[in-house]
Structure formats: C-alpha cells, structure tokens
N, C-alpha and C positions, 0 to 999 in steps of 0.2 A: 614526189611521193611520200615524202618521208611526213610533208603539211599533212599530205591526206589521210595519212596514218594515224596522225596527229590528232587530226579532227575526230575521226574515228574512236579514237579511244578517249578520247572527253565525252562524245555523246553517247558511248557506250557506260560511262561512269553516273553522266547525267540520268540515265534509263533506270539503272540500277536504284539512283535516288528515290524515284517514284515510285517502287514497286513497296507496295505496302499503304500509300498513299490515295486516301479516294478520290481527293482531285488532284489532279496531273498537274505537273509545273512545266512551262515551259522554259524553253533555254533562257531568256532573260529574266523569270522568278531563280533560276537558280544561279544566275551573275548578278542579282540584286541579294541575294541571301547569301551570297560567299561575300558580298563588299560589306553589307553590317558583319559579316565575323572580321572582316579585317578593323574594319570601322574602330570595335569594340577592342581588338588587339593593340592597336594605335593608341586607345585613350589608355587603355592598361601602362603600355610602357610611358607616354606620357605623364603620367601623375606617378608612377616611379620615377622617372626625369627629375621632375619636380620635388621629390622628396630627397634626392641625390642632390640637387643643386642646392637643397635650404642647407645639408649639410658638408659644402664643398669643403672646407677648411680638415673635416677630418680625413673626407673620401682622399682628397688630393695629398695631403701631409699625411696619414698614416694607413692608408690602403694604396692609393698608386707609390708611393716612392717607397712603403714596405723593403719589399725585395731589396732597394738598396743598402738597409741597414747593416748592421754588423747584429744588434738584438732581436732582427727577425726571427721570429719562431722557428721556422725552419732551419734558420742558420745554425742557429740554439743545437736544436737537435741534431745535424751534420757533427757539430764540433763534438758534442759529448760524443757520437759513434764512434768519432776519428779516433778519440783519446778510449774509447774504452775497447776497439781493435788493436791498439797499440801503432798508430800511426801518429801519434801527438796532435800537434796544433795544424794539421796539413788540410785538415776539412774547414778548420776555423775561417769564418769569412771578413772580409776586413770591411772598414765602414767605408763607401762612396766620396772620396774626396773630390770633389766637384760638385757643380752646379748647373744646373739644366738652364739654355738659353731659349730664346725667342726671338729670330731674326726678321719679322714682319710686326709692326705696328697693334694689329690685332690678334696677335696669335692667340695672346694668353685669354680674350677674352672668347674666340671659337674653343678653345682647347676643353673651356670650362662646361660649353654647351655638350662638347663631344664627350669628355666625362657623363656628365649626366644621362644622356641618351645610352651609352654602353652600358653604365651601371642600370640604368631604368629596363632597358631590354633581358640585360642578365635577373633582374629579379623579377620579371615578369615573364617569364619564359615559361613558366607551366602554365601560367592564364593564356599564354598565344598560344602553347599546344594545345591546351582542352580546346580552344575555338576553333581551331584545324581541325582535331578529331570530332568536335560535332557535326563539322560541315559534312568530314569523311564515311562518318559513321553510317547513315541510313543506305547507303551504298553496299554495306556489307551482309552478306548473308548471316544467318543467326548461328550456326556453325563456326564463322568466322568471328560473330560479338562475341562469343565464351572464348576463343581460342584468343584472341587480344585483350581480355578484359585483364584491369592495371596496367596498360598498357602507357596511361600519362605517369603514373607514381615511378613507373621504370625508365621511361625515357627522361624525368626529369633530374632523379639519382643519379643517372648515366653522365648528365649534360653538366651537372656541379662535381660529381667525382673529377672529370676532366677539367672541369674549372680549377677544383681544388688542386688537380696537379701540377698543371699550367704555371697558377700562379706563386704554390709553395716549394717546389720541385723545380722546376725548367728554370721560373725564370730566375730565382736567385744565381741559380749557376749560370746561366747565360751574362748576367750582370757582372759575377767578378771575372769568370772568363774574358770580355770584351774591355773591361776597366782596367784588368790587369795586363792585358797584350801590350807589349811595346814595338814597336817598329824601328822608330829611333827617338833618340833621348830631345831629340828636337819639336817631335809632335806632341801638341798638347790635345786631350780630349775635351772638348767642348760640344759635346751633344745637343740636339736641340729638344726640349720637352716633346714638340708633336710627333718625333721621331722616336724618342722611350716610350709617348702613351699608343706608339702602334703597333711595337712590337708587343708590349702588352695585350693590347687586343688580338692579336695574332695569335700571341701564348696561352690566351686564358678562355676565352669563348671558340678560335678555331681547333681548341685540344676541346674542349666540352660537344662539338659537333660530331666532332671525330669519334670519338666516344660513345656515339649511338650505333656504331659499326655490329657488335653484337644482334642489338633488335632489329638491323634491319636484313640481315642476313637469315635471322630464326623466321624475320615478316616471309621473305622470299622462299624461305623451305615451306613453309608451310602452305603458301601459295603454290607451292607443287614446281619451283621455279629453278630451284637450288637442289640435291639432295647432298650428306654427308659425304657420300662416296665422292661427290662430286669435286664437292671443298678441298676434301683430302687429295684428290686428285691433281689441282690447280693450287696447292703450295706455294711453289713454287715462283706463279706467278703470283699471288695474293701477296707473295713478300717484295716481291716487286712492285707493287701498286702501292701498299701501305710505306714503302720507303721515300718513292714520288710524294706521297700524301703527305709525309713525315714534312718532307724538303721543301714544300709550299708552304707547309702550317709553320714551322717552324721560321722566321724571318733572318737567321742566320745562317750560315754555312758550314758551320764547322760540323768533325765526325760526331762526337761527343752528345750535339745538343739533339741530333740525329737519331744517335740509338737511344736518348735517353726516350725521343718519342714513340721511336718506332718500336722500342720494347714493349711496353704494355699494348701496344695497338696491336700486335702479331701473337700478344697471349690473350687479348680479347676474341681474337680469329678464329684462337684454338679454343675458347669456351666455344664461339659462336657454332662449333663444329660440333662439341659436345651437346648442346642444347638441341642442335637441328637431330642429329642422332639419338636422342631419347625423344624427340619427340615424334620422330619416323614409330619409333620402338611403340610407345603409347598407342599410334594410330593401329599397327600392326595386332597388338593384342585386341585394340576394339572390332576389329574386322574379323580375328578368331572367334572372339566371345559372341557377337551376330551372326556368323555361319554354324556356332555350335549348335 
C-alpha cells in the first residue's frame, strides 16, 4: 500500500511538471532530465573536490585540524569571553597533545579522497540545491513559485551557518572535552584520523542540514500541511524530536554537546512558528482585501 501511494505521488509530481509544456514529457523523459541534473551536480562536486585535493596540506593542517589548536579563532574568542566575565582561563582551550594514527596501510590515501569529497560537497552545495530546484520548480504553481522566491539563497545561508556553528563552536568544545576526559592514567588517547574526520563531518555537514528546519516548516505551512497553532500544540513533541536529531548528529553522548546542538535547533523551531504565523496573517489580509 505504501509503495502504491509513493508511486501515485511521483506520478502526480511528474504530471504537474508537464503543466504549461507544449510537448508533454513521458515518465522516462522526466527521469532522463533528473539524471542530467544529478550528473551536473556530481560534476560540480568533483570539480570542487579537485580544488580541495590540490590544496590538501592547507585543508588538512589548517581546516580539518583547526579545532584541535589552542589558537583556533573560536578558542581565542571563548578565552577572552571567560576572562571578560570573570571566570579566568577556565574557558581557554589547551593544545591537543596527541598525534592521530591510522591503523591500515591505505588509511591516509583513502582519508585524502574523503577530505576532498566532503570539502567538494560543501563548496558545491548551493549549486547542488540549485539543480534540484530547477527540476522541482516546473511542478509548482505561479503562487507557489512566488512564495518560494529566494529559497536557494536562504537554504545555502542556513546550511553554511549550521556548518560554521558545528565547526567553530561545537567541534572545539567536543575536542577539548574528550581529549581532557580521563578514565584512568593507564589509558592513553590515540585516536585514528578516520574517527576524527567522521566526527568532524557529522558535526559540520549534519548540523548544516539540520539548520534547514525553519525552511522545511515554512514550506509545509505554505502548503497548508501544518499551521502555527498546530506547531505550538506539538511543542513538547518537537522538543523530543529535536533531542533525538541532535543525538544522532552529535557523535558523542555527553549532555553538554547535546544541549549545544539542541538549543539552536529549538530556537530555529520557534522562529519557524513565528514565520508560519506571519505567513498566515499575510494570507488572511490578502483574502480580506480580495473580499472587500
């Protein structure tokens, strides 16, 4: 039954894409067009990945390992903030005194391509979404097209804000917490680079994608699927969902990292309610003007 409804939804989407076209496209034609959108997106990622690969030393030493350094820009901010509020050097980060290891012969080689691919994806993200939007836009009505104008800018902006939050705030805090946590003096921390890179990816790209929450809710509200009153009614449920999402994104299990991720996400949810309510008021005003 679920497969049937999924199929019907896809067919309805393709039918909407045909509206206004003189030559009606077949199902295969739609898939062919989608394929080329995906191919162009992959090419963009590859081109950006090549750029990252060429400057591997800079991206690895200065970008990837940035949060582990005591002179990292956000570490300096937090240190100055701690001194300003009178807590001394308690917020000053220490240099991570360890070398990352690889336990396999091909580990560094594969990690090099992983860094290039992740960096390429992040740099090409606006273009990737633009390609997706070009495929989806023909299925929208004129009103829906006007309501979603500027979406590429806002999606890209929220993504990069989320990436910056994960990289400059969350990642340094996680590094300091786990590298300073001691279970026993007989245990020496010798993390693999692959493990560190995985944590960095989840904490940056994952949070960047989670920061799309306001736009997602706003689109659902515009489509009439949710309302501001409904969102207010399910605040408690949303809080639990946000905690679960934050727990999945943060590769650590400490409550502090969870709270650091969940707090801005919940704030974004509240912003989404305000945006949905504002949109409903505008729609109501337009209807009143039309009837008057």
